[in-house]
N, C-alpha and C positions, 0 to 999 in steps of 0.2 A: 504494500499498499505504499499512497503517498501525501504526507500530512501534511495539511499549510499549520501552521501554528502563528495567531496574532498576535500586535504587544506582546516580544516576545523580551523584550526588556525592561517589563515589570515583572513583580515579585515571582508569579504563577509562571512567564513567560522563563526564566532564569532558571526558573527550576525543572522546567519539560527539558531545557534542554541538557537538565544533568541526567536526570531518566533516564530519557532517549538513547544517550548513547551509548551504542553496540548495537543499538537495535538491528534488528532487516530490515527493516521499512524506513523508508526516506523520510525523516522529517525535514521540512523548510521552513525557518523562521523568518518573519517580519516582524516589521516594526512602523509609523508611519510613516518614515521615510524611505520602504521600499516600496508599504502599500496601503490606499488612503481606503480604509473600509466603507466609509460614508460614501465612495463612488463605483457602486456598480458594477459598471463598465472596466473597468481597472481589475476586479474582483474574478470577473469571465475569462478575464487573457491571461490574468495568473491561471486561474485552474484548467486552460487549455494549455497553457505553453509548459504547467509543471505537472498535468496530468492528475491533479489532485484528485482523490479519495475522500479523502475527510478535510475538514479543519476542526480545529481547538480554537475555541477564541477566547483567549485570554485581556483584551483588548476592552476598555471601558472608562468611563468617566464616574472618580471615585472621590472627591473631591466633598464630602456631603455638604458641608454648612454653604463653598464657591457657588454648590448646582441650587441653591435660591437664585440668584440672582444672574444666571448664567440658562433656565432653564430648558431654551433652543437648542443646545450648542445640547446641554446634557440627555437631552431629549434625539438626538443624530449621531449620536453616539454609542447612548444605549439600549435605544429602542429603533431610528433607521436602521444603522447599519449590522447589527445583528441579521435583520430582515433581509438586508444585500445579501450575507453569507449564506443565508437561508433558501431565498430564490436564485446562488449558483448553484449548489448543492445539489437542488431537487431541479436543477437541469440539466446533471450529467447523474441522477442517483445517487447521492453522494450521504455522505453522516456528517450532522453539523454537531461538536460538542460545543459546546455555552456556557460558560460559566454565568451564576446570577447570583442573590443578597440574601438576606435575614432580612434586610428590610426593605423584602418586599410584606412584613411582616408588622407588627405595634401599634394597629390602631384599635385595635381591640384587645381586654387584658385576656392573659394566658396564662397559666399555671401549670402546665400540663407541656412535653414538645411538641413542636409544631409540624405537624405532615404537611406530607405534598399536596393535598386532596383540600388543604382550608383556605378557603380564601383572603389572597392579597389584601391587605390593609394597611398600603404605605401613609404618612403622616408628614412625608416630605418630598422635594419633587425626584431623588436621587431615586428613594425608595420605587416611585409614580414608574419614572423611564424604568428601568428596570423590570419592571412588573410590564412596561408593556411590548419591552423587546423578548420576556417570554412569549406573551401572546401573539406576537409579531411574524414570531418562530411556527409557532404551532400551527399559525391560518393560511400557512405557507403549505404545508401538507409533509416538508420536507425529514427526512429519518432526521432524528433530533434526539438527542439527549442534552436535557436540563440544569446543573448541579448547582446548586446553590449553597452557597457556603458561606462560613459570617470567623470576623476577629483576626485575619488574614496578615500573617506576618512570616518572617523569615529573615537568611542574613542581606536581603538586596532591597537596597529603596528604601522609602523611610516607613515609618511601623512602630506600632503601640509598643512594641517591645524596646528597639531599638534607644528611641526617646527617652522611653521608663527606663531603662538602664544608666543612660547620660542622666536622667534630671536626678534618681537617688543614686550616683555617687557623686551629684555635687551640692546640693541641697540639703538644709539640715533639717529639713520639713516638710512635706506631701499629702496634699489632700486629694483624695479617686474618687470618683463616685463608684457607691457600695447599690444603690439602689436600680442598677443596669445589667440584667444576670444572663448570658451567653454562655459561649463553648469556645479559649482558642484556637484554632488551625493553621498548622504551619503549612505551611507549602509547599514546601514539598510531599508531605504526605499527602496531599492534595494533587501533585502531578501526579505522582504515581503511581497515585487509584486510577486517572483517568491515563495514563498511557498501559495499564494492566487492561482495564476494559477494550481499549485496542488493539493490544495486542493479542488480548483473548478469546476477541472476536464474537462477546455474547452478545451484541448491543445489535442483531436481528434480532426484530422482531419484538426487541423491551423499549423503545425509544417510551421518552416521556419526562417528566418532572424526579429528578431527586436530591439527594440532600447530604449533604458530605459536611462533618466536621469532627475535630477532635474527639475523644469520648470523655465524659466527664458534662461539672455545671459547674461554673463560680461568676464573681462578680469581675468586675474592672479594679476594687479595689486586692478585692482577694489574690487576680492575676498580677495586682503587679508586685502584692507582697511577695511572692512567690519568684518571681523578677529578680526583685533583690537579696531577698536568703541567697537563692543560688548563686547570684553575682557575686555574694558576701558585701553588699551594699550594707550592712546591721547601724552604721551611723546617722541613715536618716529613718523619720521618724513620720512614718509611714500611716497617717491617717481618715478613715473613712468622711463621705459627705454626701451631701445629697445633689441631683443635680441639678434643680432648685439652684445651686451655689455658684455654678458656670453656664450666664445664662446664655441661650442659642438660637438659633435663629429659624434650627429643626429640632422635632420635639424626637429622643432617639427610640428605639425600643425599649421595654423596661425589663421585657423576658422574649428569648429570641432564641432557644435551645431548641434544635433540630434536631427531630427523631428523623434516625441513619436507619431502622430496621430494614426497607424500603431496598436502598443503594449494598446493603451488606447480603439481603438473600436474591436479593435478584445476580448479581455478579462476584458474590462467596469473598467478599473481601473484610480483613481484620483491618478496627482501627486503633488506633491509638492513645493512651491515655496522652491526657494535654500535657499534664507535667511532663511524661515520657519524652512526646516529641520539641517540649521546652529546654527540658538539658540537651538534645542534640544541637538546637539553633543554641543556643548560648556557649556550647563547646565549641562550635563549629567558626562562633563572632573569635573566642576568645584564643583560639589557634589562630586566626588572622589567613 
């Protein structure tokens, strides 16, 4: 198979480059400089030239706060671009693997892990445009696997883990919200899951929406405490606080734990516990 990966310079795209090394399949990595996914003809040309059988879309507009000021651009990148990719795959009978988000939830109060068939209730532009992207892909009728994930971090780019490593090593005290609960996801684990699904060729007949994050549950406060503890940044006094103490344009989901039963049973995946994966990422960061 020839697999096109978009958003190759992002967290997940970088991890896809790592996990796919040694594959018998051919992986073609692109970012905006090589391929404008808002341009359907450009995608068609790439698909034809490279004889693409599948696309893994790791590209997205992910700045949750800034999205409120750029709704049109966010809609173009998060909803129209995935539709373009879906159309291109539909035309050649290929597969689209698209990464979505827990932010499609949040408007209703939840206290049990969110299932794939739950109604989307996004609270901001980012979540709404990602939901539109899912709907657009499904409407094309292409062979698709949509994977919603949450709280993504890695050794690459800007993310919560790297920010907290810096802050807990330099600040005497830190306040972190404890009333937003979810599950961190190590981008390497998600990339490996996508890779295993493609390599295992189990996607035929299993199109649809799936949830993937690491196992377990925590708040951002718990996440920060664990980051600091593992890094030995014990001098920082980390205190829990309410979300209201950090005013934002967006109401973030207070509970967005994802139920991963479906993806585990369908594709036979084993998902690591979040602290185990955090240990691996911090080890990689410290070894540079």
